[in-house]
NULUM-126225 format. One record per residue (C-alpha): residue in three letters; x, y, z. Coordinates in pm, whole numbers, padded with zeros to 5 digits, always signed. Layout:
N
ALAXYZ
...
This chain:
85
MET-00407+01497-00466
PRO-00387+01303-00168
VAL-00337+00923-00176
ARG-00609+00675-00028
PHE-00542+00325-00009
THR-00733+00038+00180
ILE-00576-00283+00213
GLU-00772-00620+00146
GLN-00478-00883+00195
VAL-00100-00846+00297
PHE+00101-01107+00225
GLU+00500-01125+00394
LEU+00729-01269+00095
ARG+01069-01316+00378
GLN+01279-01476+00068
ARG+01206-01137-00130
GLY+01250-00921+00174
VAL+00914-00732+00168
ILE+00568-00718+00245
LEU+00294-00682+00001
ALA-00039-00529+00052
ALA-00319-00589-00234
GLY-00600-00350-00204
HIS-00814-00027-00369
LEU-00672+00249-00484
GLN-00907+00537-00432
ASP-00773+00870-00463
GLY-00410+00965-00554
THR-00134+00830-00734
VAL+00124+00658-00596
ALA+00481+00677-00789
GLY+00829+00510-00670
THR+00960+00524-00294
MET+00677+00717-00058
THR+00579+00723+00294
LEU+00207+00687+00350
HIS+00030+00691+00671
ASP-00199+00492+00897
GLU-00557+00663+00862
THR-00654+00597+01187
THR-00286+00597+01402
GLY-00105+00815+01171
GLN+00194+00591+01165
ALA+00421+00570+00910
VAL+00445+00294+00611
ARG+00713+00305+00413
VAL+00624+00201+00041
LEU+00838+00108-00170
GLY+00676+00030-00520
LEU+00361-00057-00675
GLU+00244-00364-00885
LEU-00100-00389-01116
ILE-00270-00679-01044
PRO-00344-00843-01363
PRO-00593-00804-01577
PRO-00620-00427-01462
THR-00886-00334-01759
HIS-01139-00548-01478
ASP-01059-00345-01177
PRO-00801-00115-01263
ASP-00791+00061-00901
ARG-00723-00240-00769
VAL-00329-00256-00751
ILE-00036-00399-00490
LEU+00197-00177-00220
ILE+00516-00316-00190
ILE+00599-00256+00117
ASP+00911-00189+00322
PRO+00978-00495+00578
ALA+01179-00209+00820
SER+00860-00016+00820
PRO+00784+00110+01188
LEU+00399-00030+01123
ARG+00299-00345+00969
PRO+00016-00314+00750
VAL-00295-00512+00797
ASP-00606-00639+00635
GLY-00868-00356+00657
MET-00634-00080+00713
VAL-00673+00271+00525
LEU-00331+00458+00437
VAL-00302+00784+00352
SER-00081+01037+00211
PRO+00020+01323+00437
THR-00180+01641+00412
């Protein structure tokens, strides 16, 4: 199933060398390192991993994507990321 993730809030953690994108995973599964694309422009965003937002029982689709800061596109609030079709 293709991935569809809507970003609600972006955090740049310079000390950890990553960008965190909190939001809702509407469709699909994020597993390990993968590349997603901005739904509007098609530009790539490299995902390094996934963190659950505790407690996941209240909203299991709300997660944090760990984004590679070297990605060609910086994620922003409201952006929708999708897997290639």
